[in-house]
N, C-alpha and C positions, 0 to 999 in steps of 0.2 A: 532848740538846736538839735541836729541829728548827728549821731555818732555811728561809725562803722566799727564793729567788733569782729575780729578774726581770731578765733580760739577753737581748737579742735577737741578740747576736753569738755564733754557735755555738762558735767556737774559745775565746773568752774565757769563755763560760758553762761549757763543759766543764772548762776549767782551774780555774775557781773552785770548781766542784762537787767535783772530785777533791781539791783542796787542803783544802777544808773537811771532807771525809770523813776526811782524815788527822788533822784536829784533833778528830775524834770526834763531829762533828755529822751528823745526818740532814739531807739537803738535798733540797728539792723545787725543781726548776728550771722556770721558765716563760719563754717568749720573747715573750709578748704581754701588754700591760697589761689587756686586757679579760678575761683569764682569772683575774685575781687574786681577784675577789669569790667565785668558786666555791671556790678553794683555801682562802680564809679561812673560808668557811662550813662546810667539811668537815674542817679540820685546825686544830690549835692550834700557833702558832709563837712562839718566844721572840725571834726577830730577823728583820728583813726587809732584804734588800739589793736596791736598786732603781736601775736605770738611768733617766735622764730621757727619753731619746729612744727610745720604744717604739712599735711598731705597735699598732693597735686602740684603745689608750687610753694617752696619754703618761704619763710618770712623775709629772708635776706633778698631773695629774688623779687618779692613784692615791693620791698623798699627801693630796690634799684629802679624798678619800673615807675614807682611813684615820683622819684626824683630824676626821671629820665629826660631825654633831650627835648621832648615837646613842651615840658614845663607846665602842662595843664593842671597838675596836682602838686606842683612843687611847694606851694605855700600852705597846704593843708597840714596842720600839726599831726605828727605820728609819734605815738608812745609805744615803745616795745615792752611787752610783758612776757617774761621768759624765766625759765629755771637756770639758764646759763649765766653763771654768776662770777666768773673770773674777771680780773682786770682786762685781760685781752679780749674777752667776750664783749665787755661794756664798751671798750674803745672801738672795736669793730662795728658794733651796732650803731654807735653815734657817727662813725665815719661813713657808714652806709646811708646816712640821712635821717636817722631818728632824732626827734627833738628831745626825747627823754627816754630813760631806760629804767624799768622797774622790775626787780627780781622777785620771783615767786619763792615762798609765799609772801604776800604783802597784805597790809591792812586796807580794808575797803575805803576807810576815811582818807588814807594817804592817796589812794587812787583818785578819789574825788578832788583832792587838793592838787594833784599833778595835772588833772584835766583842766581845772580852773586856771592854773598857771599857764598851761599851753595856750588856752584860749585868750588869756590876757596878752600874751606875747604876740599872738596872731592879730588881735584887735589893734595893738599898738602900731602895726604896720598899715592899718587902714583907718577909717573914721571911727573913733571910739564911741561916739554917740550918734543916734539918728533922731532927727526932729521933724515933726509934721504939725504945723500950727502951734498950738500951745503944749503939745505932748512931746516928750523926749524919752527915749529908751537907751539904756546902756546894755548892749547884747551880752557882754561878758559878765557884768555884775548882776544882770537880770533885774535892773532897777528901772522903774517908770516914774516920771514926774508929770504933773499937770500944772502949768503956770509956775514951774520951778518948785512945786510942793510934791513930796513923795506920795505915790499911790500904791496901795497894797494890792497885788494881783497874785493869783495862783500860778503854778508852773505851766499849766495848760493854757490859761488865759494869756500868759506872756508869750507862749509859742504862737498862738493865733495872732496876737498883736504884732509880733516880730515879723511873721510872714507877710502881713498886710503892709507894714512900714518898709519892708525890704523892696516891695514893688508898689510904691505909693500911687502910681498912675494907672495901675492895672486892676481889673476885676478878677478876683480869685474864686474859682469854683469851690464847692464844698469838698470835692475830692482833693483839690490842691491844698486846702487847709487841713484836711485829715492827714495828708502826707507829712505836714509839719508836726502833727501830734502823735502819730502812731508808728512804731516799728512794724516789720513784716508780720511778726507772730502775735501782735496784740489784737484783741477783739475791738472792733470799732463800734462805739456806742451810737445808737441810731440818731439821737438828737443832741449829741455833744456839741457840735459846732454852734447850733442855735443857742444853746445854753451859755456858752462862752461869749458869744457876740452880745447876748442880752446883758450879761454881767459887765462886760467892758463898756457898753453904752451907759450903764448906770454909773460907772466910775469915771468915765472920761467925757461924758456928754452924749445925749441921745442922737445928736447929728454928726458925731465924729466918724462913725462907720455907717456906710449907706448900703442898702440892699438893692441889687439890680435883678429884677424879675427874670427867672429862668437862666440866670448867669452866675450869680454868686454875690460876693461882698467886696467892697473897696473902701478907700478913705475918701471923705468929703474933700473937694478942692479947697485949697487954702486961699 
């Protein structure tokens, strides 16, 4: 899953990005509110973490645009992370369209829990599980089963599998799968996709993921 983090404090932003990477998320980090529209136009995000006091375009204006008339991003969970801690601040943030409101300083484990809760609520509005053949995944719980038996996968393996199962009839290129694994600032490992595909085949069956020469990878027809 991919998260968009908008936080102008370099130290806090770096810490949050590193922590969320450990949770298995790809994280794109912006430090200006006026960069958000471009990011949303070029990437798909499952959650947005947003400071209110941002240069370029403040967090309140970003929220208004997220929940704007076109509705294209109205369902993406948005969690405000801010030092503004009065009751009036919290009410205003939620009324602007935030799904949750977290006051700085906060514990990183609490942030993780808030993100998971937001993703669960979002998933409840759609299909909670995806199935292809004998394999089922729960995107929010990051759970994989094969013939209804749990299969242990790493966070990176889950991200690759989720990307493939989200587009079960498509062939995804290596670049598209790397998009699911890495945020903008992360170094892309040269053979990472091949390693994760190899491991998934060992766990889910050698014929579950097919290779299409010079194109990429896809799921075998059911």
